C-alpha positions in Angstrom: 0.0 0.0 0.0 2.8 2.5 0.9 4.5 2.1 -2.4 1.3 3.0 -4.3 0.9 5.9 -2.0 4.4 7.2 -2.7 3.8 7.0 -6.4 0.5 8.9 -5.9 2.4 11.7 -4.0 5.3 12.2 -6.5 3.1 14.5 -8.7 2.3 16.6 -5.6 5.9 16.7 -4.3 8.3 15.8 -7.1 11.4 15.5 -4.9 11.2 12.2 -3.0 13.5 13.5 -0.3 11.1 16.4 0.4 8.2 14.0 0.3 9.8 11.8 3.0 10.6 14.9 5.2 7.0 16.2 4.9 5.4 12.9 5.5 7.6 12.2 8.5 6.7 15.6 10.0 3.0 14.9 9.4 3.2 11.5 10.9 4.8 13.1 14.0 1.9 15.6 14.1 -0.6 12.7 13.9 1.3 10.8 16.7 1.0 13.9 18.9 -2.7 14.1 18.5 -3.4 16.2 15.3 -6.7 15.4 13.7 -6.7 13.1 10.6 -8.0 14.5 7.3 -8.5 11.0 5.8 -9.9 7.8 7.1 -7.2 5.7 8.9 -8.3 2.4 7.3 -6.1 0.4 9.7 -2.9 2.2 8.3 0.0 3.4 10.4 0.8 7.1 10.7 3.4 7.4 7.9 1.0 5.8 5.4 -1.9 8.0 6.6 0.4 11.0 6.1 1.3 10.0 2.6 -2.4 9.4 1.8 -3.2 12.9 3.1 -0.5 14.4 0.7 -1.8 12.3 -2.2 -5.4 13.3 -1.7 -4.3 16.9 -1.1 -6.1 17.2 2.2 -2.7 18.4 3.5 -1.0 20.9 1.2 2.7 20.4 0.7 3.3 24.1 1.1 1.4 24.2 4.5 3.2 21.1 5.7 6.6 22.7 4.7 5.8 25.9 6.6 4.7 23.9 9.7 7.8 21.8 9.6 10.0 24.9 9.3 8.2 26.6 12.2 8.6 23.5 14.4 12.4 23.4 13.8 13.0 27.1 14.5 14.7 27.8 17.8 14.3 31.6 17.6 11.3 33.3 16.0 12.0 36.8 14.7 9.4 39.4 15.5 9.2 42.4 13.2 9.2 45.3 15.5 10.5 48.8 14.9 13.9 49.3 16.5 14.6 52.3 18.7 18.0 53.7 18.8 18.4 53.4 22.5 21.9 54.6 22.5 20.9 57.9 20.8 18.2 58.4 23.3 20.6 57.8 26.2 23.2 60.1 24.8 21.0 63.2 25.0 17.3 62.4 24.5 17.6 63.2 20.7 15.2 61.8 18.2 16.4 58.5 16.7 16.1 59.8 13.2 18.1 63.0 13.8 21.9 62.8 13.5 23.8 63.6 16.7 27.3 64.2 17.9 29.3 61.1 18.7 31.6 63.2 20.9 30.5 61.9 24.3 33.1 61.1 26.9 33.1 57.8 28.7 32.2 59.6 31.9 29.0 61.1 30.3 28.1 57.8 28.8 28.5 55.9 32.1 26.5 58.6 33.9 23.7 58.3 31.2 23.6 54.6 31.5 23.5 54.7 35.3 20.6 57.2 35.2 18.8 55.0 32.7 19.0 52.1 35.1 17.9 54.3 38.0 21.2 54.2 39.8 22.1 57.8 39.3 
């Protein structure tokens, strides 16, 4: 049964290595309790995962995105960055250029004040 399933999936995911990775990821999702999108028919999780790809109840692109997200250790969040050093060095606007001529003593004092120790 699995061999026929692999042959059915090759037109959805042409690279067999990618197919194996995606099906393995989906099989792990099923093992951890994800709902099935096809009938089990007494098949094991890897075969069910291949059948889901073959019947396109699980999109290869969506599976790939979920697999990438599950392997990420650090997720980047797009937030605007404030130039904290420019704010510390004199309260200037981050967009405006400012002198870089600050002594170590002034910089240390500004850092201590920012931490509430000044």
